[in-house]
N, C-alpha and C positions, 0 to 999 in steps of 0.2 A: 520749109523745114523741118526732119522727124523729131518726135521725142522732145519733151519740154524744153523751153527757150529759159538759158542760163546767163550769167553775167559774163562766162566764157566767148557766145556768140555775140557778146557786145563788144567783147574786147578785138575781138576779130574781126566784126564789121567795123572797128575803127581803123583797124590796120590795115582791111581792101580796101579804106576808104568808102566805103558802103554805109549807105544814112541808114541811122537804128531811128524807124517810126514809134512812136509811145502815142497811146493813148489815154487818158483818164473816164474813168466811169464809174459808178457807184452800185449796180444791183445786176443781178443774173442775166434779167434779157438780156440788158446791152450786151454784156458781157460774153454771151452767148453769139450775139453777132460779129463782134472781133474776135474772136476765135476763130470764123467761117472766113478771116483774111489773112493776109501775111505781117500784121501788125506785130512786131515783136512782144512790146511790153506796154502792159497795163499798171498804171498808178491809180491806187484809190486814193483819192484826196481829200482833206479836208473842206475843201470846197462844197463837198456832200450839204455841208451846213447851209450853205448857201442855195446850191441847186437843188436840190430835194427836199430840204425842211426849210426854205424860205424865209432864214435870217440875212442880215446885210453884211455879215462876217461870218469868218470861217472858226472866229474864238467858240460857238458853243457848241462845236464838234467833244462827243468825248470819246474815252477809250472805249466803251461797251458799245457804244452808236459804230464807231468808227471799226471795232472787229466784226460785230456783224456784217457791216456791208463786204466787209474786205474778204471775209468768209463764203458771201454769197457770189462774190465776182470767181473765187479761184473755184465753186462748183461751175458755174459759168464757164471759164476757159482755165482747164485745169495743165493745158500745155503752153500757155501766155507766161514772160517773165513778168511776176507777179508783185510789184511796188506799194507798200503800205505806210502812209503817214501817218508821223506822229503828230497829233493834233497838242495843241496847247495845253498847256502844263502837264504834258504825261513826259514830258524829259528836261523840266526845269527846275524841279523839286529835288536835284541830286543824283548822285551816278545810280545809285539803288534803285533809284524808282523807276529811272530811264530804260536799265538792263532788262528790268523784271519787265515794263510796258514791250519794249521791242522783243522780249522774247515770246509775248502773248501770241502777237502779230506773227512770229517765226510757226510755233506749235500750234496752234488754236486756228491759223486760217492758213495756213501754207506759205507764207509771204517769204520771197528768195532774197528782198532788201528792205529796209527800212527807211524815210527818209525825212531830215530833220533841216528845220530852218535853221541856219548855224549862225551865229555870230564868234568871236573872239572867246568870247564869253565861255560857249560851249566846248571848248574843244575837247576839253579831257574828258565829258559826254560823250563827244563822236569816239574817242579813241577807247573807253570803256565799251562801247558799245560793239565795235571793231574788235575790241580783243577778249569779248564775250563769243567772237565767232560766229557774229552776222554782220553783213556786208550792208555797210549806210551810203545812202543818196545823201550830199551836201550841199541844201538849197541854200543857194545867197543868191543877191538880186536883192529886187523885189523883194520883201517879205510880208503875206499877208497877216501873219499872227501878231507884227509888229503894229499894226491900224490904230489900238488904243493907244499907244504912243505915240504915232507919228502925226494919225491926223488923214491925211490921203497920200497917195503915192503918185511917184513921176518916174522916170525913167533913172534908169543908175546909172552913174560911172561918165557924165556927161562932162566932168570937167580931169583933165592930167589930176589934180591930189585925188577926187573919187576913184579914176582910172587906177591908178597907182593904189591906194587901199584896196578896191577890188581884187583888182590883180594880186595881190599879197592874201588877202583872206582865201584865197585860193587855194596858193598852195600851202598856206596852213593847214586846210581840209584834207589836202591828200596826205600831208607828212604826219597828218595828224590819225591817218587810216580809212580816210574815204576812200570809196570803190567807186563812186562815179560824182557828178557833181549837175544840177539842175542850175540854169541861169535864167533868173526870170525878170525882164524888162529890163533886162541888158543893152547899152547901147553896141552896134553890131559890130565896131571895131575892136571894141573892148574885148567882146566873147570871141570873134576872135582869134586875138592874143592868149585869151585864156584857155582856149581849147588848145593853140598850140604850143603852149609852155606846159603842160600838165597829159601826163600819159595815161589816165583813166578817160574812159567814156564820157564825153559833156554833153546834157540835154537841154535844146534851147525852148524857153517858155516865152515865144516874144522876145528874142532875143539872136535873133538874125540868122540867115543860111549859113552861116560857117561854122556853126557848131556840130557834132558827130550826127545829131537827130535831131530833131521836133519832136513837139505834144502839144496836143490843143485838148478843150476838154469836149468828151462826143457829144453834148447837145450842143455846142458851138459850130462843132463838125457837121452835124445834120441840122441844122438849122430851126433846133428847138430849143434855143434861150429864149428868154421874156425880157430879160434886164438889155440897155445897154452893155454891148462887148468891147471890151479894149482896142486899142488901134490893131496891135498884132494878129485879131481873131480875123478870121474867112473863113464863110460858109460854103462848107463844098454840098451842100443839098438846101431845099427849102421844105422838110416836112412840117413846119406850122400851120400854113394852107392847106396842107392835105391834111393832117388831124382833125384841126378846128372843121371840116368839112365832112369827116367821115364822121365827130360827133356828134354835128347839128343833123345827119341824115338820119343815123342811131335815133336821135331824140324822135325826128317825125316821124321815122316808121311804125316806133312803139307810139306815139300818140295818134296815128292812121288806125291802127290795127296790124300792119301789114309784120310787124316781127316779134314773138314770134310768128312764124307758119308752119304749117306741120314737120318740114324739114327739119327744124330746128329743135325737134321734141320729141322726148322717149313716148313709145305708148307699151301698152302692153302687147302680151301675146295676142294672136288672134282666136278669138271664141272665149275669152278671158274676160272681155267687159259684159256678153250677156250672162256669162256664169256671177259674174259680180253682182248685177242689176238682180238676177235671178234671185240670190243671196240676199241683198239689202229689202228686196219686195218683202221675201218671209219674215225677214227681221219685225220688219215693222205691223 
C-alpha cells in the first residue's frame, strides 16, 4: 500500500472483507521491522510498562514515557497507521486533561488515533476527544487498567447478561464518536455480533476470528516474551532460544579473546603507528 496508511484504509478493508493486521510494539528497532511487512497498524500500548519496564501491570506507564516510545515507533514506521494508548490517569481526571493528553500524542508523536480503555463513565471524555478532531479507538472487554479494582481478569461476555451489556456499550462508544473498537478477551460469539452491528473497524485482541482485524504484542509474535502468555496468544517464531544462544556465544568469545578481532576494530592509517611511536619516544 503506497503512502501512509490511514483510518480510511481500515474502513475500506472492512468494506472489502479484508482482514486488518495490527501489532503492538514499543521501540524504534521493532517498528522498523514491522514497517518492512504489510502490517497496517501499530498500537503503542501501555503494556510497555510490563513488557519493557517489567512491572506487573500497565498502571505505571506515564504520559511522558508513552509519548517518548510512541515518537520512537513513529520514526521507525513512518507510514504505518499509528495508534497511541492513553495510559492510566491520562484521561480519567477530566475532559480538558484528556483532550490535552490526546493532543500530545497527535502533535508530538504523529499518532493518527488514540486508544481509550472506556466504560460508560467516560463516554463524555471519548466524545470530547473526538469532537476535538482526533480519532479514538474505544477499548472494551478486558481492561487492564482496571486491574486494581477487579483483581484479576477473565473472559468477557460469557453470559447473556454480560453480552447484552457489552453489545450496548460498543454501540454507545460508536455513537459517542469512536472511530474504531478494540475488543480484548471477549467471547468470540459476542465479538462477532459487535462487529456485525457496528460500522467501524473492530480489532480483536483475543476475541476470536470474526472481527475486522487482529492484534498481538510483537514479543509474543516473535516468541520473545518471558512471562506466561494468555490463552489467545500464538508464537509465530521462537527467537528466545536464538537470542539466548547468541548472547551466550558473545560472552564466550569475549572471555576467550576471540572478540573483538582485527576485522571488528578501527585501525590507524598506514604508517601512522610508526610516527606515533617515534613521537612518543622523543617525548620520553
